[in-house]
C-alpha positions as CSV (number, residue, x, y, z in Angstrom):
1,M,-20.9,49.1,-18.6
2,Y,-23.4,46.3,-19.0
3,K,-23.3,45.8,-22.9
4,T,-25.7,43.3,-24.4
5,K,-24.6,40.0,-26.2
6,T,-26.1,41.6,-29.4
7,N,-23.6,44.6,-29.2
8,I,-20.7,42.7,-28.4
9,L,-21.3,40.4,-31.5
10,F,-22.0,43.5,-33.6
11,A,-18.8,44.8,-32.5
12,L,-17.0,41.6,-33.2
13,A,-18.5,41.8,-36.8
14,L,-17.4,45.4,-37.4
15,F,-14.0,44.4,-36.2
16,F,-13.6,41.5,-38.7
17,S,-15.4,43.3,-41.6
18,F,-13.4,46.6,-41.0
19,A,-10.2,44.5,-41.0
20,A,-10.9,43.0,-44.4
21,V,-11.4,46.6,-45.7
22,F,-8.3,48.0,-44.2
23,S,-6.1,45.2,-45.5
24,C,-7.4,45.8,-49.2
25,K,-6.7,49.7,-48.8
26,S,-3.6,51.2,-50.7
27,K,-1.2,52.8,-48.2
28,K,-1.6,56.3,-49.2
29,N,-4.1,57.3,-46.7
30,T,-1.6,57.5,-43.5
31,S,-2.6,58.5,-40.3
32,A,-0.6,61.9,-40.8
33,N,-3.2,62.9,-43.5
34,K,-6.1,61.4,-41.7
35,I,-9.1,63.6,-40.9
36,P,-10.7,62.3,-37.3
37,N,-13.9,60.5,-37.7
38,P,-16.5,60.3,-34.9
39,K,-17.9,57.2,-36.5
40,E,-14.4,55.7,-36.0
41,E,-14.1,56.6,-32.7
42,N,-17.4,54.8,-31.6
43,I,-16.1,51.7,-33.8
44,S,-13.0,52.0,-31.5
45,K,-15.0,52.1,-28.3
46,E,-17.0,49.1,-29.5
47,L,-13.8,47.0,-30.3
48,S,-12.8,48.0,-26.6
49,Y,-16.0,46.6,-25.5
50,A,-15.5,43.7,-27.5
51,S,-12.3,42.9,-26.0
52,M,-13.3,43.4,-22.5
53,G,-16.4,41.0,-23.2
54,Y,-13.9,38.3,-24.0
55,L,-11.5,38.8,-21.3
56,Y,-14.5,38.8,-18.7
57,V,-16.1,35.6,-20.0
58,E,-12.5,34.2,-20.1
59,A,-11.9,35.4,-16.5
60,C,-15.2,33.7,-15.4
61,L,-14.4,30.4,-17.1
62,Q,-10.8,30.0,-15.2
63,R,-12.4,30.8,-12.0
64,K,-15.0,28.0,-12.6
65,K,-11.8,26.0,-13.4
66,G,-10.4,27.0,-10.1
67,N,-7.7,28.9,-11.8
68,L,-7.9,31.9,-9.5
69,Q,-4.9,33.6,-10.0
70,E,-5.4,33.5,-14.0
71,A,-8.9,34.6,-13.5
72,L,-7.6,37.7,-11.3
73,K,-5.2,38.9,-13.9
74,L,-7.9,38.8,-16.7
75,F,-10.3,40.8,-14.4
76,E,-7.5,43.3,-13.6
77,E,-7.1,43.4,-17.2
78,C,-10.9,44.3,-17.5
79,K,-10.5,47.1,-15.1
80,K,-8.1,48.9,-17.4
81,I,-10.7,48.9,-20.3
82,E,-13.5,49.8,-18.2
83,P,-12.5,51.1,-15.0
84,K,-15.8,52.0,-13.6
85,D,-17.7,48.9,-13.7
86,P,-18.7,47.8,-10.4
87,A,-19.4,44.0,-11.8
88,I,-15.5,43.3,-12.2
89,Y,-14.7,44.9,-8.9
90,Y,-17.1,42.3,-7.4
91,E,-15.5,39.5,-9.3
92,A,-12.0,40.7,-8.3
93,G,-12.7,41.2,-4.6
94,T,-14.3,37.8,-4.2
95,I,-11.3,36.2,-5.7
96,Y,-8.9,38.1,-3.6
97,K,-11.2,37.0,-0.4
98,L,-10.6,33.4,-1.3
99,L,-7.1,33.9,-2.0
100,G,-6.9,35.6,1.5
101,S,-5.6,38.9,0.4
102,D,-8.1,40.6,2.7
103,Q,-7.0,44.1,2.2
104,K,-7.2,44.0,-1.6
105,A,-10.8,42.3,-1.2
106,L,-11.9,45.1,1.0
107,E,-11.1,47.8,-1.5
108,N,-12.6,46.0,-4.4
109,A,-15.8,45.5,-2.2
110,K,-15.8,49.1,-1.3
111,F,-15.7,50.0,-4.8
112,C,-18.5,48.1,-6.1
113,A,-20.8,48.6,-2.6
114,T,-20.4,52.4,-3.0
115,A,-20.9,52.4,-6.9
116,N,-24.0,50.4,-6.6
117,P,-25.7,50.7,-3.3
118,N,-28.8,48.7,-4.3
119,N,-26.8,45.5,-5.3
120,E,-27.2,43.4,-2.2
121,W,-24.6,41.0,-3.6
122,Y,-22.0,43.9,-3.6
123,Q,-23.1,44.9,0.0
124,L,-22.8,41.3,1.3
125,L,-19.3,41.0,0.0
126,L,-18.5,44.3,1.7
127,V,-19.9,42.6,5.2
128,D,-17.8,39.7,4.4
129,C,-14.9,41.6,3.8
130,Y,-15.0,43.7,7.1
131,N,-15.8,40.5,9.1
132,A,-12.6,39.0,7.7
133,I,-10.3,41.8,9.1
134,K,-12.5,41.8,12.4
135,Q,-14.3,45.3,12.0
136,Y,-17.4,43.9,13.1
137,S,-19.0,47.0,13.9
138,Q,-18.6,48.2,10.1
139,A,-20.3,45.2,9.2
140,V,-23.1,45.4,11.3
141,K,-23.8,49.0,9.8
142,I,-23.9,47.5,6.4
143,R,-26.3,44.7,7.6
144,E,-28.5,47.2,9.3
145,A,-28.6,49.2,6.0
146,L,-29.6,46.1,4.0
147,V,-32.6,45.7,6.4
148,K,-34.0,49.1,5.9
149,K,-33.6,48.7,2.0
150,F,-35.1,45.2,2.0
151,P,-37.4,45.1,4.8
152,T,-39.4,42.0,3.4
153,K,-36.1,39.8,3.5
154,N,-36.1,38.2,6.5
155,E,-32.7,36.5,5.9
156,F,-31.0,39.7,6.4
157,K,-32.8,40.2,9.6
158,E,-31.8,36.7,10.8
159,D,-28.0,37.7,9.8
160,L,-27.9,41.0,11.6
161,A,-29.4,39.0,14.4
162,I,-26.3,36.9,14.6
163,E,-24.0,39.7,14.2
164,Y,-25.4,41.7,17.0
165,A,-25.1,38.2,19.3
166,I,-21.6,38.1,18.4
167,L,-20.8,41.7,19.3
168,G,-22.8,41.2,22.6
169,Y,-25.7,43.5,21.6
170,Y,-28.3,40.8,23.1
171,D,-31.3,43.1,23.4
172,K,-31.1,44.1,19.8
173,S,-30.5,40.6,18.8
174,Y,-33.6,39.4,21.0
175,K,-35.6,42.2,19.5
176,I,-35.0,40.9,15.9
177,Y,-35.9,37.2,17.0
178,D,-39.1,38.7,18.4
179,E,-40.0,40.5,15.4
180,L,-39.4,37.3,13.2
181,E,-41.6,35.2,15.4
182,T,-44.5,38.0,15.0
183,T,-43.9,37.1,11.4
184,Y,-43.6,33.4,11.3
185,G,-45.1,32.3,14.8
186,I,-43.5,30.4,17.2
187,N,-40.9,28.5,15.1
188,E,-38.2,26.1,16.6
189,Q,-35.2,27.7,15.4
190,I,-35.8,31.0,16.1
191,T,-36.9,29.7,19.7
192,L,-33.5,28.0,20.0
193,N,-31.5,31.2,19.2
194,K,-33.7,33.2,21.6
195,V,-33.0,30.5,24.2
196,K,-29.3,30.7,23.4
197,L,-29.4,34.4,23.8
198,L,-31.1,34.0,27.2
199,K,-28.8,31.7,28.7
200,S,-25.7,33.6,27.7
201,Q,-27.4,36.2,29.7
202,K,-28.2,33.9,32.4
203,K,-31.8,34.6,32.3
204,N,-32.7,31.0,32.9
205,N,-36.4,31.2,33.9
206,E,-37.1,33.3,30.6
207,A,-35.2,30.6,28.5
208,E,-37.3,27.8,30.3
209,T,-40.6,30.0,29.5
210,E,-39.5,29.9,25.7
211,L,-38.9,26.2,25.6
212,K,-42.2,25.6,27.2
213,K,-44.0,27.6,24.5
214,L,-42.3,25.5,22.0
215,S,-43.5,22.0,23.6
216,D,-46.8,23.5,24.5
217,L,-47.5,24.4,21.1
218,N,-46.5,20.9,20.1
219,P,-47.4,18.4,22.7
220,S,-46.4,15.4,20.5
221,E,-43.3,16.2,19.3
222,V,-40.8,14.6,21.8
223,R,-37.7,16.5,20.5
224,F,-39.0,19.8,22.3
225,Y,-39.4,17.6,25.8
226,G,-35.7,16.7,25.1
227,Y,-34.5,20.2,24.8
228,L,-36.4,21.0,28.0
229,A,-34.7,18.0,29.8
230,E,-31.4,19.0,28.3
231,F,-31.9,22.4,29.8
232,Y,-32.9,21.1,33.3
233,L,-29.9,19.0,33.5
234,E,-27.7,21.8,32.8
235,Q,-29.6,23.7,35.9
236,N,-29.0,20.6,37.8
237,D,-32.7,20.2,38.1
238,L,-32.8,16.3,37.6
239,D,-36.7,15.8,38.9
240,K,-37.9,18.0,36.1
241,A,-35.4,16.3,33.6
242,K,-37.2,13.1,34.6
243,N,-40.5,14.6,34.1
244,M,-39.5,15.4,30.6
245,Y,-38.0,11.9,29.9
246,D,-41.2,10.3,31.4
247,K,-43.3,12.6,28.8
248,I,-41.1,11.3,25.8
249,L,-41.7,7.6,26.9
250,S,-45.3,8.3,27.0
251,V,-45.5,9.5,23.5
252,E,-42.9,7.1,21.8
253,P,-42.3,4.2,24.1
254,N,-39.8,2.8,21.7
255,N,-37.6,5.6,20.9
256,P,-33.9,4.8,21.3
257,E,-32.6,8.1,22.1
258,I,-34.9,8.3,25.5
259,H,-33.0,5.4,27.1
260,L,-29.6,6.9,26.0
261,A,-30.8,10.2,27.8
262,L,-32.0,8.3,30.8
263,H,-28.4,6.7,30.7
264,N,-26.9,10.3,31.3
265,Y,-29.6,11.0,33.7
266,Y,-28.9,8.2,36.2
267,S,-25.2,8.6,35.8
268,A,-25.8,12.4,36.9
269,K,-27.6,10.8,39.7
270,G,-24.9,8.4,40.5
271,E,-27.1,5.4,40.1
272,D,-24.8,3.4,38.0
273,A,-27.0,0.2,37.8
274,L,-29.6,2.1,36.3
275,A,-27.7,4.2,34.1
276,Y,-26.4,0.7,32.7
277,E,-29.7,-0.9,32.3
278,N,-30.9,2.0,30.1
279,L,-27.9,1.8,27.9
280,K,-28.6,-1.9,27.5
281,K,-32.0,-1.0,26.1
282,A,-30.8,1.4,23.8
283,F,-28.5,-1.2,22.4
284,L,-31.1,-3.7,22.0
285,N,-33.2,-1.4,19.8
286,P,-32.5,-1.9,16.1
287,D,-33.6,2.0,15.6
288,L,-30.6,3.2,17.5
289,D,-27.9,3.9,14.5
290,I,-25.0,1.8,14.1
291,E,-22.8,4.7,14.3
292,T,-24.0,6.0,17.8
293,K,-23.3,2.2,19.0
294,T,-19.9,2.1,17.5
295,S,-18.9,5.3,19.4
296,I,-20.3,4.2,23.0
297,L,-18.7,0.8,22.4
298,G,-15.3,2.4,21.5
299,S,-15.1,4.6,24.5
300,F,-15.8,1.1,26.4
301,Y,-12.9,-0.4,24.4
302,V,-10.4,2.5,25.4
303,R,-11.0,2.1,28.9
304,A,-10.9,-1.9,28.7
305,E,-7.4,-1.4,26.9
306,N,-6.4,0.4,30.0
307,R,-7.4,-2.6,32.3
308,E,-10.7,-1.4,33.4
309,K,-12.3,-4.8,34.5
310,V,-16.0,-3.2,34.7
311,A,-15.5,-1.6,31.1
312,F,-14.1,-4.6,29.7
313,E,-17.1,-6.7,31.1
314,R,-19.8,-4.4,30.1
315,G,-17.9,-3.8,26.6
316,V,-18.3,-7.5,25.8
317,E,-21.9,-7.3,26.9
318,L,-22.7,-4.6,25.0
319,S,-20.9,-6.0,21.8
320,V,-22.9,-9.1,22.2
321,I,-25.9,-7.3,22.3
322,M,-25.0,-5.3,19.0
323,L,-24.1,-8.5,17.3
324,E,-27.4,-10.0,18.0
325,V,-29.4,-7.1,16.8
326,H,-26.9,-6.3,13.9
327,P,-25.7,-9.7,13.0
328,K,-24.1,-8.7,9.5
329,S,-22.8,-5.1,10.5
330,T,-19.1,-5.1,9.9
331,E,-18.8,-2.7,13.1
332,A,-20.6,-5.0,15.3
333,N,-18.3,-8.3,14.1
334,A,-15.1,-6.4,14.4
335,L,-16.1,-4.7,17.9
336,Y,-16.8,-7.9,19.4
337,A,-13.6,-9.4,17.8
338,D,-11.5,-6.6,19.3
339,F,-12.8,-7.5,22.8
340,L,-12.1,-11.2,22.1
341,M,-8.3,-10.3,21.1
342,L,-8.1,-8.4,24.5
343,D,-9.4,-11.5,26.1
344,N,-6.7,-13.5,24.1
345,K,-9.3,-15.4,22.4
346,I,-7.7,-15.2,18.9
347,K,-9.2,-18.0,17.0
348,E,-12.8,-16.8,17.7
349,A,-11.8,-13.2,17.0
350,S,-10.4,-14.1,13.5
351,V,-14.0,-15.6,12.9
352,H,-15.8,-12.4,13.6
353,Y,-13.2,-10.4,12.0
354,Y,-13.7,-12.4,8.7
355,S,-17.3,-11.6,8.9
356,G,-16.8,-7.6,9.3
357,A,-14.2,-7.9,6.3
358,I,-16.3,-9.6,4.0
359,G,-18.3,-6.7,2.8
360,E,-15.7,-3.9,3.8
361,R,-14.2,-2.2,1.2
362,R,-13.4,1.3,2.9
363,D,-11.9,0.9,6.3
364,F,-8.7,-1.1,6.2
365,R,-8.3,-1.8,9.7
366,V,-10.8,-4.4,9.7
367,W,-8.8,-6.3,7.4
368,D,-5.4,-5.7,9.2
369,N,-7.1,-6.9,12.3
370,L,-8.0,-9.8,10.4
371,L,-4.6,-10.8,9.0
372,F,-2.9,-10.2,12.4
373,A,-5.1,-12.7,14.0
374,D,-4.4,-15.0,11.0
375,Y,-0.7,-14.4,11.4
376,Q,-0.9,-14.8,15.2
377,L,-2.6,-18.4,15.0
378,H,-0.2,-19.2,12.1
379,Q,-3.0,-20.2,9.8
380,F,-0.7,-19.3,6.7
381,D,-3.2,-20.8,4.3
382,S,-5.9,-18.4,5.5
383,L,-3.1,-15.4,5.7
384,E,-2.5,-16.0,2.0
385,H,-6.0,-16.1,0.9
386,H,-7.0,-13.0,3.2
387,S,-4.1,-11.0,2.2
388,A,-4.3,-11.5,-1.6
389,K,-7.9,-10.1,-1.2
390,A,-6.6,-7.1,0.9
391,I,-4.3,-6.5,-1.8
392,E,-7.1,-6.0,-4.3
393,I,-9.1,-3.8,-2.1
394,F,-6.3,-1.7,-0.9
395,P,-3.5,-2.0,-3.5
396,S,-1.5,0.7,-1.9
397,L,-1.4,-0.7,1.5
398,P,2.3,-2.2,2.4
399,S,1.0,-4.5,5.4
400,N,-1.0,-6.5,3.1
401,Y,1.8,-7.3,0.8
402,K,3.8,-7.7,4.1
403,Y,1.7,-10.6,5.5
404,N,1.2,-12.0,1.9
405,G,5.2,-12.4,1.6
406,I,5.1,-14.0,5.1
407,A,2.5,-16.6,4.2
408,N,4.1,-17.8,0.7
409,T,7.4,-18.1,2.6
410,E,5.7,-20.3,5.3
411,L,4.1,-22.1,2.7
412,K,7.4,-22.7,0.9
413,E,6.2,-20.7,-2.2
414,Y,9.5,-18.4,-2.0
415,K,9.4,-17.1,-5.6
416,K,5.7,-15.9,-5.1
417,A,6.9,-14.4,-2.0
418,V,9.8,-12.7,-3.5
419,Q,7.7,-11.1,-6.1
420,V,4.7,-9.9,-3.9
421,L,7.5,-8.4,-1.5
422,K,9.0,-6.5,-4.3
423,D,5.5,-5.3,-5.5
424,G,4.7,-4.1,-1.9
425,M,8.2,-2.3,-1.5
426,E,7.0,0.5,-3.9
427,F,4.3,1.6,-1.5
428,V,6.7,1.8,1.6
429,S,6.9,5.1,2.9
430,D,9.6,5.1,5.9
431,N,12.6,3.2,6.7
432,S,11.1,0.9,9.3
433,Q,8.8,-0.6,6.7
434,R,11.7,-0.6,4.2
435,I,13.8,-2.7,6.9
436,E,11.0,-4.9,7.4
437,F,10.6,-5.8,3.7
438,L,14.3,-6.1,2.9
439,S,14.6,-8.7,6.0
440,L,11.6,-10.6,4.5
441,L,13.1,-10.3,0.9
442,G,16.3,-11.7,2.7
443,D,14.6,-15.0,4.3
444,A,12.7,-15.7,1.1
445,N,15.6,-15.4,-1.0
446,F,17.9,-17.6,1.3
447,Y,15.3,-20.4,0.9
448,L,15.5,-19.8,-2.8
449,K,19.2,-20.6,-2.3
450,D,19.8,-17.2,-3.9
451,Y,22.3,-16.3,-1.4
452,E,23.9,-13.4,-3.1
453,K,20.4,-11.6,-3.3
454,S,19.7,-12.5,0.3
455,D,23.0,-11.0,1.5
456,N,22.2,-7.9,-0.3
457,N,18.9,-7.6,1.1
458,F,20.3,-7.8,4.7
459,E,23.2,-5.6,3.8
460,E,21.1,-2.7,2.5
461,A,18.7,-3.2,5.7
462,L,21.9,-2.9,7.8
463,K,22.9,0.3,5.8
464,I,19.6,2.0,7.0
465,E,19.9,0.8,10.5
466,A,23.0,-0.7,11.7
467,D,21.9,-1.8,15.2
468,N,18.5,-3.4,13.9
469,T,18.7,-6.7,16.1
470,Y,16.4,-8.7,14.2
471,V,18.4,-8.1,10.6
472,L,21.6,-8.8,12.6
473,N,20.2,-11.8,14.3
474,N,18.6,-13.4,11.2
475,Y,21.4,-12.6,8.6
476,A,24.2,-14.1,11.4
477,Y,21.9,-17.2,11.6
478,Y,21.4,-18.0,7.8
479,L,25.1,-17.4,7.4
480,S,25.9,-20.3,10.1
481,L,23.4,-22.5,8.4
482,R,25.5,-22.1,5.1
483,K,28.7,-22.3,7.2
484,E,29.8,-19.1,5.2
485,F,31.3,-15.9,6.6
486,L,31.3,-17.1,10.0
487,D,33.5,-14.4,11.5
488,K,30.8,-11.8,10.2
489,A,28.2,-13.9,11.4
490,E,29.9,-14.1,15.1
491,K,30.2,-10.4,14.9
492,F,26.8,-9.5,14.2
493,S,25.4,-12.2,16.4
494,K,27.2,-10.8,19.3
495,R,26.1,-7.3,18.5
496,A,22.7,-8.4,18.6
497,N,23.1,-10.2,22.0
498,D,24.8,-7.0,23.4
499,L,21.9,-4.9,22.4
500,Q,19.1,-7.3,23.5
501,P,20.5,-9.8,26.1
502,N,18.3,-12.5,27.4
503,N,16.7,-13.0,24.2
504,R,16.6,-16.7,23.6
505,S,16.4,-16.7,20.0
506,Y,19.4,-14.5,19.8
507,L,21.3,-16.8,22.2
508,D,20.6,-19.7,20.3
509,T,22.1,-18.0,16.9
510,Y,25.2,-17.0,18.8
511,G,25.5,-20.4,20.5
512,W,25.1,-22.3,16.9
513,I,27.4,-19.9,15.2
514,L,30.2,-20.8,18.2
515,F,29.5,-24.3,17.4
516,Q,30.0,-23.9,13.7
517,Q,33.3,-22.5,14.9
518,K,34.1,-25.5,17.1
519,K,34.1,-23.5,20.2
520,F,31.9,-26.1,21.8
521,G,32.7,-25.0,25.2
522,E,31.4,-21.4,24.7
523,A,28.6,-22.8,22.4
524,E,27.2,-25.0,25.3
525,Q,27.0,-21.7,27.6
526,Y,24.7,-20.0,25.1
527,L,22.7,-23.0,24.0
528,S,22.1,-24.1,27.5
529,K,20.6,-21.0,28.6
530,A,18.6,-20.6,25.5
531,A,17.0,-24.1,25.9
532,S,16.1,-23.2,29.6
533,M,14.2,-20.2,28.9
534,G,10.6,-20.1,27.9
535,P,8.5,-22.6,26.5
536,K,10.2,-25.9,24.8
537,N,11.7,-25.0,21.4
538,P,12.7,-27.9,19.2
539,T,15.3,-26.3,17.3
540,I,16.9,-24.8,20.5
541,L,16.6,-28.3,22.0
542,E,18.3,-29.8,18.9
543,H,21.2,-27.6,18.8
544,Y,21.8,-27.8,22.6
545,G,21.9,-31.8,22.0
546,D,24.4,-31.3,19.0
547,V,26.9,-29.6,21.3
548,L,26.5,-31.9,24.5
549,Y,27.3,-34.5,21.9
550,K,30.4,-32.9,20.7
551,L,31.3,-32.5,24.5
552,N,31.0,-36.3,24.7
553,K,27.8,-35.7,27.2
554,I,25.9,-38.5,25.0
555,T,23.3,-39.4,27.4
556,E,22.3,-35.7,27.8
557,A,22.4,-35.1,24.3
558,L,19.8,-38.0,23.6
559,K,17.8,-36.5,26.0
560,Q,17.8,-33.2,24.5
561,W,17.1,-34.8,21.1
562,D,14.1,-36.8,22.6
563,A,12.8,-33.5,24.1
564,A,12.9,-31.6,20.7
565,K,10.7,-34.6,18.8
566,Q,8.5,-34.5,21.7
567,N,8.1,-30.8,21.2
568,G,7.1,-31.0,17.7
569,G,10.8,-31.6,15.9
570,N,10.7,-33.5,12.9
571,S,13.7,-32.6,10.7
572,E,15.0,-35.7,8.7
573,S,18.4,-34.9,10.5
574,L,16.7,-35.1,14.1
575,I,15.0,-38.5,13.5
576,N,18.7,-39.8,12.2
577,K,20.2,-38.6,15.2
578,I,17.8,-40.1,17.6
579,K,17.7,-43.6,15.4
580,A,21.5,-43.6,15.3
581,K,22.2,-42.1,18.8
582,K,25.0,-40.2,17.2
583,L,25.4,-36.9,15.4
584,N,26.1,-37.3,11.8
585,D,28.6,-34.5,11.0
């Protein structure tokens, strides 16, 4: 039906002019007494074409916008006006195929391909539709017809060769590549396709001959020696593979890829030391891309995590080399820091995480590792600064807000902590994170002495997970410090200890609640146990001293208070107890 733009515009002009005339006529000339006019029938036809032209253009616009269903409806309307136009069926078939309606796509493709067998695009759509429903033999027939119809189009021959290979017609496929080679001469892609076919038939001698033809024709192209080396490795012919590597080195002695290849070669021979030496040479070469080095180092890190000593030692050495060659690289700094963290060298790791994070605005993991290192080191000034920067770069990542809230709480900036934690709650996606944020809000609101909000935070967290030991313990401890709702505090703390026995922090909380309830004998049991566990904790030692004093064990109480001070305790109440040698209630 292909109407020209002039015809469509003419039809539209006719439409508007006749509409004006008809609107001015009297109603005497009705259809009942109207004599058929051939000219009016032609006008009607032109109007139909104009209507279809509008629908077709609109359909194409909708398809371009990605509104496939709307486009399809419009193309189907076009079919009703012009049911024999193959272009409409081609467009509809293409959309059906995109929508996964394979059978409908095939019906439309068959129509347009049959209507216009000389249109290659119609035929190619039909090929795709047959392949989609796995009717490969039908697809091959059409490709064969295309090759005959368009003998100068070598891309059709290449596609047919691929189809033949998929169906296992290797000889037919190989013959086409031979014909293409006659046309183009010896060509890398054609040769590789021929080699793939020969290898699939286990014709390894012929495959070797083809690869040699490629390298003989291009003796300065090391890539072709690489193909041969890889082929020989597959055949376990290590000596021939080594000869190829030597040729590559003679042509390009600074090629970093060859040292990776030699690493694989010596690994295959079981010569581990030589393999590793070549790997180090590859890492020392600045021309070897960062991505390759990162991938290799990543495999060493995974093994090091699984406590492989050699993998750890070599991973550290390679990461040092990588850092020396690429000192400003995010990946080099971050990977070196990862290995330092495995060695518990957190302070050094934080320096390199920072160097890696400075210019990193895509991978949040480097920033997350930096914040974790700051937190582990109790570097709360740094944690506050770095987490604030991380929020700017990754504003929808909850962990950045969490770390900033922790830092501000530790720095006694409680209002800031509350605000940033509330902001971060908007991005929390699961209950585990929600509990964590609510608990941190409970801490900050407690220190603000907004006890009602603090209690609500903890209560809300316990509604989500009633047996969360961290929340149970913290909530109970804050109640004990306030000396309020001690029965509730005792209940929550006991539950935490039942769920997680032998946790010194939980034992201390329970002992301290019993102390507030004046159950000094029971309190001593728990506080004594907590004080004897792990490294000296000044708060626990002070609590233990307090209960000993209440039990009239004055000398022992003074020893615990002194120990608390020696281990970092510096609260005003502790200093006063030591000076007065007594407990001031």
